[in-house]
FIRO-883373 format. One record per residue: z, y, x of N, C-alpha, C, O in turn. Coordinates in steps of 0.05 Angstrom, whole numbers, plus 5000, padded with zeros to 4 digits. Layout:
# residues N
ZYXZYXZYXZYX
...
***
This chain:
# residues 703
152038003994151538174012153338384030154038544013
154138434047155938564057154638874057152438964063
157539034047156039374047156439434079158239304091
154739634092154939714118157239864126157839904150
158939984101161040104091163240014104164840114120
163039744090165839584087165339354107166239134100
163639384138162939174148164639264171164939504175
166039034190167739074211170339114209171639114229
171639164184174839194178176438914193175238694195
178638954201178938784215182738834211183439064205
184738624215187538604218187438754233187438974221
187338804260187438944286187439214282189239354292
185839304269186039594272188239754255188239704231
189839904263191640054253191540164234189940354233
193240074208193540214177194540484180196440514196
193540734166193641034171195241034145197341154147
194440904117195641014103195740714086195740484095
195740794057197240604039195540324038196440104033
193140364044191240094049190340034071191040224086
189139874082187139804102184640014099183940154080
183339974130181140144128178540064108178939844097
176040164100174140024094171839884107170439684104
172040194130170040024149171540114177173240294176
171140024195171240044231169340034239169339994263
166640084225164540074243164040324263164240554253
163540314284163140554306160740694299158640584294
161240964298158441174294155641094309155941034333
152941074298151141074308149441344314150241574308
147141284326146241474342146041724324146741954328
144441564295143641724270145341954255144942174244
148741684262150741944251151842194267153242384258
150842144295152042334314150042614308150642854306
147342484305145242604304146442834279147243064282
145942664252147142784230149143034232148743254223
151642914248153543094254153343294265155043474265
150843324279150343504307148843684286149143914295
147943684270146643764246148143974238147944224241
149743824225151943924208154044134213154844284196
154844104245155244294261154544544259156044734254
151844554263151144784277149844954249149045194248
149844754224149844914201152945074197152845304189
155144964201157645064188158345244215160545354216
156745254235157645464255155745774237156845984230
152745704235151845924230152946004194151846144177
154845894194156446044171158546224176160146324160
158446234204160946394208163746244207165746394207
164345944206166345874206168645994218170646114210
167345904243168945914277169646194287168046374287
171846204294173046374304172546434335172246214347
172246624352172246724375174946634389176946544378
174446664410176146584422178046964434179646944452
177747084428178347414426180247424402182347544403
179247284378180047394352182047074351183047034329
182546924366184046704366187446764376189646694369
186046974403187147114418189447294399191947264397
188447394393189147664366191647564345193647694338
190547254339192547184319195147184336197247294331
194547054355197547014370199247184379201647144384
197847424383198947654393200547724371203047754373
199147744345201247924327202647644308203647664286
202347374325204947184319206647354333207947534322
206847294359208047424378210747724368213247764370
208347864357210248024352211048054322211948284320
211047994311211647944286214847734291216747804276
215147584302216647544317218947714320221147734308
217747844343220148034360221348194338223748254339
219248294307220748504295222048414282223348594271
222948134271224647844255226947874272229047934262
226747824302229547844307231148094315233548124314
229148294325229948654318231648674299233948744303
230348584268231548604242233648504241235448614228
234448214259236248044249238948294263240748414250
238548294284240448374299242248704287244548774290
239848834271240949014261243249054238244749244234
242948764224243348814191246048554203247948504187
246048424225248548224234251048374229252648324211
251248624250254148674244255348824217257748914215
253248844195254548934172254748664148255048694124
254748414161255548144147257848074154259147914140
259248194179262648084170262447734186264047554179
260247684205260847454212261747464235261947684246
262947144255264847104274262047234295259647214289
262747324312261347494337260247254350257847304350
260447054361259246884367256646814348254946704362
255846834326253746814308252047074306249947064292
252847334322251747584314248947544324247147674313
248447374346246547364362244347144355242247094367
245347054336242946874315240046984315239747224310
238346854318235446984306233246794293233846554290
231646854288230146774263227446644275226046764291
227146444267224946304274222246344254222746364230
219446354263217046374256215646134251215945954268
214046074229213145814222209845944205209446104187
208045784219205545784193205345554183206445354193
203745544157202645404143199845434136198445624144
199245264122196545314110193645194123193744964131
192245284123189145354136189745344166189245154180
191345614175192245604199193345494215192945534239
195645284201197445054217195844844216196644654230
193144794198192444564203189344574224188244384236
188844864223186844844248184344874236182544824253
183344944209181245054201181145334188179645314169
181945524190182845724183179545874197178245804217
178846104179175746264181176346464202178446474216
174746584203174646804223176847134202178247314210
176047054179177147294159179547164137180247254116
180246944151183146784137184947014142184747204157
187646904119190147004132190946904146189346794161
194146884151195746684163197646694143199046894137
197746394128201446394114203446314138204046094149
204046514142207846514155210646454138211246564117
211846284150214746344139217446394165218046314187
218346564146220246654160223546474152224546434130
224346404174226946194171229046304184229246334208
230646374167233746504182235846314171235346154153
238546364184240346294179241546244155240046194136
244246244152245446224122246346524112246146594089
247346704135248146914128246747124116247947304104
243947104119241047244115240747254084242147064075
239947344069239547304042236947414032235747594044
235847284008232947374000232747683997230647794005
234847823986235548063983235948294006235948534002
236048184026235448264060233448294064232448504073
232148044058229148034065227348284045225648434056
227748304024226448454015226948754004226248883985
228448804028230349104029229749144054227349204059
231749114076231649194095229249094116228849194138
228248934109225848814128223648954117221949064131
223448954088220949154077220149424092218249524104
222949474082223349794102221549834124219649984129
222849624136221649684173219049604173217649754187
217949454165215049424160213849594153211949644167
214249764133212749964119212650214125211550384113
214350234152214450434173213050394197213250544217
211650194194210650084231207950234219206950254197
207050314247204350394238201950154243199650154233
202750004256199949794259199949564229198449374228
202249634201201349564183200849694158202049874147
198849584152197249654128197049484101197149234102
196849584083196449514057198249314051197649104039
200249364058203349254043204349194021205049394007
204748874007205148883979207548693977207248473988
209848743965211148523959212048423932212348583914
212548153929212448073908214847823906214647583909
216847983899219347833900220347593887221747403894
218547703856219247513836217047403831216347383807
215447293855213247073848214946733852217046673863
212246523834213946293841214746183864215945973866
213546413893214746263928214146563935212146623947
216446803923217247023939216147003964216546813980
214047303970211647313986211647573990212047723972
210847694024210747954027207347914037206947754056
205148054025203448104036202948374052204048584044
201348374074201048624092198048524114196948314120
197848814120195748714147196948794175198248994175
196748674194197848784218196248714229195348484229
195348934244193249004269190148834262188448724276
190448874238187748714228187348414217185248324207
189748284220190348084204191748114181193348294177
191047914163192247914136194447684146194047474159
197047834134199347604135200747554110202247724101
200547324098202947274075205647224087205547044103
207647324084210347224099212047134079212547294061
213446854078215446734067217446794074218246924093
218846654051222146734065223946354053223546214033
225846334075226246014075230546074088230746084112
231346084083234246094083235445844085235745724064
236545664119237545454119240345464121241445664132
242045244109244845244110246145164138247844994143
244845354157245745304180247445614189246945814175
249245654213250145914222248745984243249346204254
246745844252245145894280243245664282244145444282
240545704283237945634275238145424317238745514339
237445164309237045114337234845124350232845134335
234345144377231645244393230444934385228044954380
231044744383229444474386228744444341227844234333
229144634323229444604306226744464296224444564301
227244174278225844034268225044064240226844014225
222644144228222544184200221943964178222143944154
221043794200220143484188222843324180222843134165
225743434195228343264183228143364154227543564141
228943174151229843264117232043274120232543294096
234143274129236643334127236943694124238943804113
234743824136235344124130235144144101236444334093
234144054087234344084055236444064046236744094021
238743994062240843934047241844234037241844404055
242744334010243144513989241144743999241944964006
239044683999236844973999237044993970237744853951
236045283974236145343937232645353934231345363956
231645363918228545153908227345433913225745393895
226745663921225545833932225245753964223045653972
227145783980226945684005225445454011223945434030
226045213989224944903998221545003986219844843995
220545143975217945163966217345273982215145173986
217645484005217045664023216745404049214745414063
217945264052218445014073216444874071215444804092
215144774044213744554036211444624048210644474066
210244794043207144814063206844764088204844644099
209244854100209244754129209944494140209644414163
211144354119212044114126209143894112208243704124
208343994089206343744086204143774104203143564111
202943994114201444074135201243914155199143804162
204243894169205443724196204743434191203743274207
205643364163205043054156202042934157201442714166
200143164144198343114143196543034167194842854169
197543254189195943154214196842904223195342774238
199142804215200542574230199642314218200042094227
198442384196197142184183194142074183193241864174
192342324200189342264206189142134230190542184250
187341944227186741844257185341974277185741914301
183342154269182942294288182542594276181442624254
183542784289184643074275181343234283180443394266
179943194303178343354304175643294285173943474281
175643134278173642934257174343064223173043114203
176843074229178643124202178743394196178743464172
178743564215177943854214176243994205176344194190
173843864219170443944217169643904191168444074177
170543584180170243514155171243744130169843854113
173843784135175443924121173544264114173244364092
172644374144171144634139168844604114168644734094
167444414121165244314111165944324074165144484058
167444134072167944164047169944414027169944434003
171744584050172044854041169645024033169445174013
167444964055165445224044163945094023162945254007
163544904020162244743988164444843970163444923949
167044853972167645003947168345273944168745413924
168645323975169545643960167645853975167646093969
166145753994164045984000165046174028166746114045
163646394027165146584045167046694038166946754014
169746784056172146864046171947264045170247424039
174247254051174047594046172647774078173347724101
171347904071169748114096171648224114173948254104
171448264130174348334154173648584157174448664179
172148784142170749114146173049224128173649124107
174049414137176049534120175649794112175249854088
175650024138175050234132173550394101171650284090
174550614094173550674062170750844066169350874045
169950944086168351034097165550854102163450984097
165250594111164350424118162850214090160650104087
166050254071165050154044163550404027161650404011
164550524032162450834013159550814023157450744012
160150884048156950764059154850474052152450504051
155750284048155150124043153950114017151849984014
155450283992154550283964152650423960150850333947
152550743973150450873968148550833981146751003978
148050584002146250554005145050313998142650253999
146750193990144949943972142449913958141750083942
141149723961137649703966138049423963140049293969
134649303947133649083946133149023978133848823991
132349143983130449204017133049114044135249064036
132649104062134349044094136549324092135649544084
138749294097140049584106140949514126140549304138
142649764134143449794166146649814158147849934139
147449684177150749694171151749664201151149474215
153249844208155149874234156749724241158949764230
156749524259158949384271159749434298158749594313
161749264302162949344329161849154354162148914355
160949284368158449204395160248994408159248794417
164149064409164748894437165948594417167548434428
164948544391165048274388162948124394160748234394
163447824402160347724396158747734372159747804351
155847674375154347614351155847474325156347564302
156147264337157547164313159047224299159147124277
161147444308163247564288161047704273160447694249
159647874298157948194281156148034249155648154228
155747804254153147724228155547694205155047764182
158147574212160347494190160147724177159347754154
161147934193161848194184160148284151160748334128
157748254168155448374151154448204134152948304117
154947874134154547724115156247724094155447684071
159347774100161347764085160547984065160847924042
159848184068159348414059157748494038158448604017
154948404047152748344031153248184011152348163988
154848074022154947753996156147893977155047933955
159047993983160048133970158548323946158048233923
158048523953156448703948154448533927154448613903
152948343932150748223915151648193893150448333877
153948033879155347903876157548193861158448133838
158148373868158748613854162248493857163848583841
162848343873165448223866167348433889166648543910
170548443870172448673883173048423908172748183908
174048593926175148553956177148683969176748923973
179148593976181848623981180348664008179548454019
179748914023178848974050181548934071183649044065
181348794094183148884110181648994142179348944148
183449134158182749174175180649244199182049144217
178649334212177149254243177749464251177749674240
178249394273177849564295176349694313177549714334
174149784314171849894327172350024348174050194348
170549944377170350044399169250284388168750314364
168850514411167450814416164950724409164050804387
163650574423161050654413159950324394161050104396
157150394374157150254359154050204360152550374372
153150004350150449884347149849924315151749994300
147149864304145649784282144949554274142449544271
146449284268144949024263143549124231144749164210
140949134236139149054209139448694202139848494217
139148734175139748434166138648474135138748674120
137348194130136348174100138448034079139747824081
138248254056139548094037139547864035141647744037
137347754032135947474025137547224040138047004031
137947334065139047064086141247004078141746774084
142647084068145846994064146246834035144646884017
147446724034148746594006151546733986153546843994
150746683963152446883955155546823961155646593968
158046953961160246933971161446703950163346613963
161246553926161546363916159946113923157846113911
160545923937158645693927158645563907157045643890
159945383902160845263874162945383852162945333828
164445543864166545583849169245453843170645603830
170145243850171645073856173845073871174844863878
174645253876176545363898178245473892178345703898
180845333874182845583861185445453844185345443819
187045373855189345313841191045463825192645333811
191145743824191745833794190045803775190945873753
187245703774185945723754185745493748184045483730
186545253755186144953752183744803763182844603753
182644943790181844793805182444713831183744913839
182444603844183944483868184544703892182844863898
187044693904187044953925186544813954185344593954
187444923978187044884000188644574009187244404020
190344534006192144314005191644173994192643964002
189744123967189343873961186843823965186043603957
184744023978182343903984182843794017181243664029
184943864026186243794060186543444052185043274062
188343404038189943134024186742974016186042804033
185343003996182742863995181842814022181842584030
181043014036179642944060181142754081180042564091
183442814085185042654098184942334091184942154108
184842294062184742044055182641884062183041644069
179742024058177741844069177641874099175741744106
178741994122178641964141180841764150181041704174
182941654129184441364136182141184133181041114154
181141094109179340964100176840894123175640674124
176241084138174441084159174141214179172541394184
176441074198177941174217175741274238176341494248
172941134247172141224269168941274261166841174269
169741524236167141564228167041834237169241904246
164742044238164042254238164242434219164442344196
164142744224164142854208161142734183161442674160
159842734192157642694169157742484149157242484124
158342284166159642054153162142014133162441844116
163942214141166442284130165642454102166842404081
163842614106162942844084160942694058160442774036
160042434075158142384053159542054037158441904021
162542034051163741754040166141994019166941913997
166942274030168642354014166842403985168042343964
164142503984163142573960162842243937163742163916
161342183955161241873946163641743922163441663898
166041763947169241593932169741733912169741613890
170142023913171742073897169742223865170942233844
167642283867166042193847166141903832165741903807
166441753840167441493822169041443827169341203833
171741633827174241603830175541573805174841743790
177841353792177541253762181141483764183441433771
180141703756182941813751183441723722181741643706
186941763717188141963734189741823759191741923769
188341513768189641463789190241613808188641783817
192941573817193041783844192441783873192841573884
191641993888189941973909193542023930194842233930
194041813942196541823965195741843997193441794005
197141904008196141924044199541664046199741574069
200441634038203541534046204541424024203741514003
206141234023207941114007210441403992211341604004
210741353976211941553960215541463965216841263959
216641773980219741603985221141723959221141953950
222441493951224441593929226241753943226241813967
228541853920231042063922232342033948231742223963
234041853960234541833976237341963978238142063957
238741983996240942134004240942463995242942603995
238542533990239142813974238642883953239143113945
237342653934236842583908234942803900236142943883
232742873904230843083896228942963887227642773897
228643093860226143003840223042933855221743123864
222142693857220042683862217142533845217942393826
215342533846212842563836213242163826213041983843
213842133801214141803793213541853766214941993752
211041713755209741793719211041623709211141643684
212841373724214141103711216741243693217441163670
217941453706220441603699219841843691220341873667
218942003700218642283691215642313668213242283676
216542393641215142353623211842613625209542563618
212842853637210943053642208943003662206743113666
210242753678208742643704205742433701204042323715
206842463669204242243658202442433648200042383649
203142603640200442823625198442893655195942903652
199442923681197743073699194642863692194642633683
192443013700190542853697188942803720186942653719
189842943743188942923770190842903790190943093805
192142733795194342723811193642723840192442513846
193942893862194342873880196642993903197443213909
197342773911200442713917200842843941199242773958
202843073951203243053973205042913995206942783987
204442924017205142604034208142734042209842564044
208842924046211543034051214242974032213842974007
216642914040218742894016220043174012220643314032
220543273985220443033957216243023947214743213943
215742833948213042853938212642923915214042823897
210543123908209543263891206243263883204343213897
206343323859202643263858201943633863203443823859
200043623871198243903880197444003860197644253858
196543873843193043933819195443943788194643823768
198044063785198844043757197644233746198044263722
195644453759194744643739191944473718191544513694
190444283738188144223724188744133699190744033688
186144223689186944183655183844023653182543923672
182744033614181043803613177343893629175343783639
178644173621175444363624175044313651172944213659
177744403673176644403703176644143712174944113730
178243873706177343673700174343613706173443573728
173043623680170643543680168043673691165643603693
169543893696168044113722167444023748165244013758
169743973758170343813779169343573787168643523809
169443373761167843113777165143203767163643043779
163243393750160943433755160643453787159243283800
161943663800161643833812161843613842160543663862
163243403841163343163856161043013852160842843869
159643013838157542773818154742903834152842753839
154743123841152443343843153143343873152043153884
154743493890155243363914153943033923152142973938
155042923912154042643922151042633924149742563943
150142723896147042643894145242903923143042913935
147443033921144843233936145843183972144843313990
147942983975148142864004146642664006147042544028
144942563992144342253989142242304005141242524003
141442194017138542204037138242334060136242314074
140742524066140342684089140242574120139242674140
141942244113141042124143138241954143137741844164
136941934128134441934119132242144135130242044146
132842434134131242624134130742744107130342984107
130542614082129242614068130842914050129343074039
132842944050133643204044134843284063134343184085
136843504058137143764078140043734069140643614048
142343914093145743944090145044194070146744214052
143144364070144244624055143544564024144444724007
142144364015142144323992144944233974144844203949
146944183988149744173984150344423982150944483959
150444583995151244903991148545213982147845433988
148144983962146445173933148245283920149545123907
149045573918150845693903150245673874148045593866
152345743855152045653826151145883820151346093832
149745823794148746003773150046093755148646123735
152746163750154846133734153746253701153446143679
153346543712151846673697149746573679149946693658
147846403679147046273669146245983654144145913642
149045843661150445663646150145663621149145493607
151345903611153245863580151146133568149846283581
151346113538150446263524153146433513152546633500
156446373517157546503508159546543524159946333536
161146703531163346713550165646973548165247193538
167346903557169947033548171647273575172847243596
170847473561171347743594174047843591174847953570
175147813607178947863615178448113624176448153637
180148333619179048573624182348713636184248773622
182148723660185248803665186049103683185749133707
186849273667187049483672189049623670190449583650
190149863694193249993704191250253707188850283709
194150483705193450653711194050843744193551073751
195450603758195950713787195050343804195050113795
194450433823194850273846196649993851196249753851
198550153854201249923848201449703824201749453822
201149883810201849703775199649513776199849273773
197449653781195249503775195149113796194648893786
195849183832196548973836198548853825197148643823
200548793816202348683805201148503778200648273773
200948743764199248683731197448513742198548303737
195048443755193048323762193548023766192147833758
195848023782196847743791198447633773198347383771
199847773757200747573735199047533716198747313706
197647753708195147643692193147273697192447103682
193047313729191247103743193046883737192346653732
195646973739197346663749197646533713198746333705
196246723697196746603675196046523654196946443633
192546563669190346493657189146233647187246213632
191045973661191145773661191545643625190245483613
194545823617193945823587192245893572191845753552
190646133578188546093557185945933559184045923543
186345793586184245593579184245403571182245283564
187645283570188845073558188745163521188844983505
188645373513188445433490186245503477186345573454
184245503490181345543481179845273480177645243470
181645033495180644813496181644633464180644443452
183444773463183744603434183344793409184644793389
181544943412179645213387178044923383177244733397
178245013351175144773344173244943348173045183347
171144673357167744783357167944873399165844903411
170544883410170044993431170244683446171744513437
168744623468169544443484169144403509168044223521
170344623517170644643548170145013553168545173544
172145023571172445323584172545333614174345243629
169845483623169945363647169945753661168445943658
172345683679173545913686172045983715171445793729
171446243723170046293749171846553770171946793767
172846413785174546543805174146803813176246903822
171746983813171647213824172347423802171647383779
173647673809173347873790170948013800169447943818
170748273778167748363772168748663773171048653763
168248923779168549153772167549253741165549193729
169649433730168349403705170249763699171949883713
169149823677170350063660172950013648173249813634
174550183652177150143640177450393613176350613609
179050263599180050543584180050773582181350803603
179850963575180351273582183451323591185251343574
184051353622186751383633186651163650187751203672
185550913647186250743663184150843685182050923677
184650853716184050873736182750603751180350573759
184250463753183650103758182849953738184349903719
180949873740179849713716177649483735175749573748
178349183733177148993741176748713718178848613710
174648623711174948373702173248073704171248033718
174847873685174347643694173347483677174447503655
171247293678169747103662170846863657172646793672
169946703635169546453625168246433613167946583594
166246163622164345983603165445863582167645753582
163845893561164845743533162145463531159745503529
162945273533160945023521162444993489164644913484
160445073471160145053450160044853436158344763451
160344623414160044393406159444483370161044603356
157244413362157644573338156844183318155244003324
158744203297157143953292155344013277154844253274
153543743261151443753257151143613223152043403214
149343853210150743713178148943493172147343403189
149243373137147643203129144943243143144243473148
143443043149141043063158140043023189137942933199
142843153202142343043232141843403242140543413263
142343583233140943833232143344043226144444073205
143944173250146544463260146144653245143844733239
148144763238148045053214146545243233147445223256
144645423231143545573240145245843244144545993263
147145903230149746053229151645983229152345843210
154446043259157045953259158646143261157646373263
161546103260163046313256165246113274166345903265
165646223300168645943317170546243320169946463327
172446163314175646353310177146323336178646133340
176746503353177846553380181346763380182946823398
181246803350184046963350186046813363186646923384
187346613358190146463358190346383395192446333406
187446383409188546263430188246523452189246543475
186546713435187847083453189447203443189547443447
191047103427193547253416195647123431197547243442
195246833431196946673450197746873475199547033479
195246773492194946983511196047183517197847173534
195347413506195647703506199347693494201447753506
199147653483203247553472204547503499206247653510
203547303507204547143538204847403557206947463568
203147513559203147663587204647913579206448003594
204048043558205248223549208048233550208948453557
209748043544212447953537213747983575216048013581
212047953587212747993619214648233623214348453613
216948143641219348403637218448653649218948883641
216148563680215648763690213449013673213249233683
212048953651210049063639211749353632213949393622
209349563645210049803623207549893610205949723602
207250133608205850303592203450403610201650533600
203450333635201050393649199450143655197550153671
199849943644198149673637197149603622197749673599
195149433627194049463591192049133602191449073625
191749023586189248793588187748693557189048703535
185248613560183448683538181648363542180348313562
181848193520180347993523178147963496178647953472
175447943508172448063496170347863490168247893504
170347673472167947513475165147683473164447883461
163647513493160747663499158647483501159047293517
157347483494154347293491152347393516152347623525
150947213522149147313553147547473552146647583572
146947523525145647803519147248053525146448263535
149747993517149948233530151948313563152948523572
151948013574153348063603151448333612149148393606
153648483630151948663651149948563671149648323675
148548773684147048663711148248693734147148633756
150448803732152648733755153448493761154448463784
153248343750154148063750152247893761153047693772
149747943759147647763775147247793803147648023811
146647643818145147713844143847963844142548043824
144048103866141948263862141748613840140348813841
144248503822144548653803142448673793141548903793
140748443778138148383769138348183744138447933743
138448373725138648053701137147973692135548133681
136547673692133247553674133147663654134847823646
130947593639130047753620130847463595131747473572
130347273608132047063590133946823608133846753632
134846773594137246473605135146253613133046233599
135646083634134445903649135345613636137845653637
135145493631136245223618138445113638138645203661
139444963630142144963646141744703675142744693697
139344493656137844383688137044483705136644323724
136244773710134344833728136945123741136145233761
139445223731140945333731143045263746143945403763
143745073741146344883752145444823785147044843803
142944763789142244753812141044463820140044353800
140944303845139744133847137744113827138544073804
134644133832133044093814131943793812132043713836
131343643801129943433801126643373816124643473805
126443263832124143173855122743133831124043073811
118843183828116643183819115842993830116042933854
114742843809112942573820109142663811107942673789
108542673831105842693825104142563810103642323814
102542723785100642533769098042553773096842763778
096642253769094542273782092942403758093942353737
090342563758089842593736088242443718087442233728
087342503692085842323675083242323674082642533663
081042203679078942283668077342013654078241783656
075142083641073541813630073041623645072941393636
072741673668071841483685073341393700072341263719
076141443697078441393712081141313688082741493681
081341123682083341093661086641143677087041123702
088341193658091741193671092440913676091840723661
093840893700094340673706096540583693097940763682
097340313689099640233677101340193696103240063688
101440263723103640223741104740503741106540493757
104540733733105040993736105541143694104441333682
107240973687107741163657107441443660106141533641
108141623677108341883672105841813673105841703651
103141783682100841893687099941773656097841913653
100141633635099841643605099341833597101042003601
096941923584097242193561096242173540093942093535
098742273518098042143493095642303482094742513492
094542143455091642283449092542573437094542623424
090742743445090543003425088342983393086542813390
089043163376086543203363084443423376085243583393
082243433368081043733368079943693349079343493338
079643983343079244103317075444103319074344183339
074544033304070344053303069244273303070544443291
066644373316065744613303066444673278066644563257
066544873285065445073244062144993237060344943253
062044993221059145033204059145303186060645383168
058145353191057745753182056045713153056045883136
054245403151052845363126055245323109055545453088
056345203114058845103095060645273074061345493084
061545223046062045483041065845433048067145233053
066445723046069745813056071945613043074145573054
071345483018072545323007073144993013075044853007
070044933032068844673034071744663060072944803076
071644313046073044153071072544243106070244323103
073044293133071144233151071143993167073343963177
069743823172069643543187071843583210071943793223
073243423213074143353245073743053244073542853228
073943133274073242823287075242663293077142753306
075142393285077242203291077642173318075942173335
081342123321081842013349080341903369079841973392
079241643350078241393368075441583382074741573405
074141783357070741943373071942093393070942103415
074242223389074542383408076042413437076742613449
076242133447077241993465075741793476074341653462
075841743509074141493527075241273510077441283498
072841003511073740843497076340693515077840523507
076240823543079040643560081740753533083440593525
081641063521083641043507084240893483086540893473
082140733474082640633439083140423445083240283425
083740263472084939973475088040063465089139883452
089940343470092140303458091940503449092040733459
091340383416091340583397094440623388096040433392
095540893375097940923371098140803350095940793340
099940673334101740613315102140813294104340923296
100440893270101241123251102040983230101240763222
104441203219105941033196104641093180102541223184
105841013151104441073128105841323117107541453129
104941363094105641633079108441623073109941813077
109541293060112241263056113841313066115841433059
112541163096114841233125115441453134117341503148
113341633124113441913142115642093124117142263133
115341983091117742173077120142073085122042223086
120241823092123141693095123741823116125342003112
122841783142123841943162124442233158125842353174
123442343138123842723137127242753140128942633127
127642903154131543003149130943193122129143353116
133243093109134743213083135043623092135243743114
134943693070135543993073135144073104137044083120
132544133112132544193147131644503143129644573131
133544663153133644983158130645033173128645143162
130744923203128844913230128944693237130544533228
127144643257126744463275128844453302129344643317
129944213305131544263330131243933344132243733334
129543973372129543773381131043543396132443583417
130843403389133143133403133443243430131543303444
136043263437136243223469136342963487137342753479
135542973509133742883524136742623526138942733527
136642303528139142143535141642353559140742573563
143242313567144542463588144242343622144742463643
143142043617141741993647138842103658137542033678
138142323638135842313643136242593649134142703655
139042783649138942993654140143013682141142823694
139743263692139843353723142643323732144543463723
143043103754145343023757147743253772149843173782
146743543771148443703782149343923755150344143758
148743813730149844043706152643953711153543733716
153744163710156844163710158544043679160343873679
157544153661158044053637155843873623153943813638
155743773600153943743581152543893565153843973545
149943983565148644203559149744273523150044103505
149944503521150144573492147644543470145344633469
149344373450147344223434146944453410147444423386
145744723427145144933405143045043395142945223378
139744843416136344923409136645253405138445383415
135045323392134645603388136145783358135245973346
138145653355140345673331141546033332140646183350
142846113317144046323339147946303329148546343305
149146263341152146233337153146493338152546683353
154546483324156746733324159746653327161146483315
160346823347163146833356165047023341164747233354
166447063327167547223315170447273311171947093304
171347473314175247443319176047523287176747753281
175847323267176947273249179547413238180547333217
***
């Protein structure tokens, strides 16, 4: 039988990727209806910008371009260059979500300042930095010159900007400069090349997808699933303090700007409320208010938490925005005529069954060529063979965008993709709804043991740089924990939470990792009641690594602390209320199993053999006491046959002999541990396999 997804493939259809399409079937009316429902849901999340906000972004980019050209003219006379080059100008390009056309109203703009060869990166982080800091329209300025990709971060008229630097080996930049031309990479330094790569990759993705609008809508849905709500766009301190002082489980009143459309007003309130629910630390940006205000009343329970599934973070070993975009583009290539609802369904279906480490590629990899740059090639490069989940960038030189993925994060990503596939299944028939896909992850109900990383600094500037370094190095802690005895996996969770630092440290936030513990059984199939796990080596390796950073000073500190579930603070739970006890992993991971109605069993109506769930095992019943018998006399007990109706007696259970019972008893039994159900019977939404720890106590100590 031909699959409906593969039907209609024809040699006349153009090939968009490295293979032919799997299906060229046109969309049906049911597909159109499902896509319309999906789009309405995404719009209700506030993922689309208003026209006014789009114009503001364009205005900010235009002003930034003027500032860069003014800066160029100011420093050109100091460079001793020929007069014809003194009028050379800089160019500004965008990358990331903004260039792909999927940025959210609260998202930043990744920009690249491209300059001729007589401008250096030292000029960028000196004279230009001073010029930007002096401007009244710019706030929250942070420079990171020693980052993997050097960047300036600031807020320009309410818009978050990440400004990168790229120096081309040209005396003058032509007006028709094409960044996709490989020749501009000639003699480029590594930092400039890395800055240009984001723009080149985004342009190549847009060239390789058959339908740009369907690609963008599908990518918005996937990013919302992986990332959740972005940073809120309300930034004045008085509003932040107002919300914190008036925070309550009841509806609250939040002042908003009436000059904005209703969708943006709701987004502002929803973002802030969701951050308060999770007590997350947010770097606010500024929002300009009109003179007139209104009160927008909203219920806290009407919004999801800020992170839905918590698997959007390249630095922690999950997938970043460009990786999700490449994977989405590949599905668009395989189904060129499909609508977003079908593409979303196919995305989870295909990648939940993907045979990793088989790479995901949008085009054939271009080898070294005249430039001779190294490209991803596991046949030649030994370290490329170690990549667990390769997703290859389409622009030259091809690189793996998922080199940070570890064994733990790969397992989590597989489980999340499988859960997404199960959640989407049935949406076209109306059995399930799209909202099921976006159920938030209850991370702090998944594990019995966690690791808390506390980052502290005595001033704001030191804290920003220190936190960025610790976050960039967390993947090394994950890798060390994975090889620790009895630690099966380490699950990082992206948000940062407020915490109390040591005395003298005014700025302090913490980060959590969940630990999946695997304790071996003793002889007889029973696990020990107490067990010690040594995390000292993993923690010491991590702390030594970051404490040796050249930029560290006495104002910075970090603490790594093992924490059991019972010791978790209430502030990490939704609404700030900690449950009395931890629920099972099947319930807390989301996507509960559907219940099957079981007919009641009565003496007149025995259970049917068609429904095994309706069969009830016979139970023993105690006979009524006879007060006339002596205390030491044995009390009569009705037999199983006498206690059950005749219909139940037809299926008598097989009773083992005393010798068989003795043979089945385990040796050295300290306590009873129930066998775990087979894996196929567990909820498909479980992130990792359940900790087989039963009710015993596991002690995690630093030995």
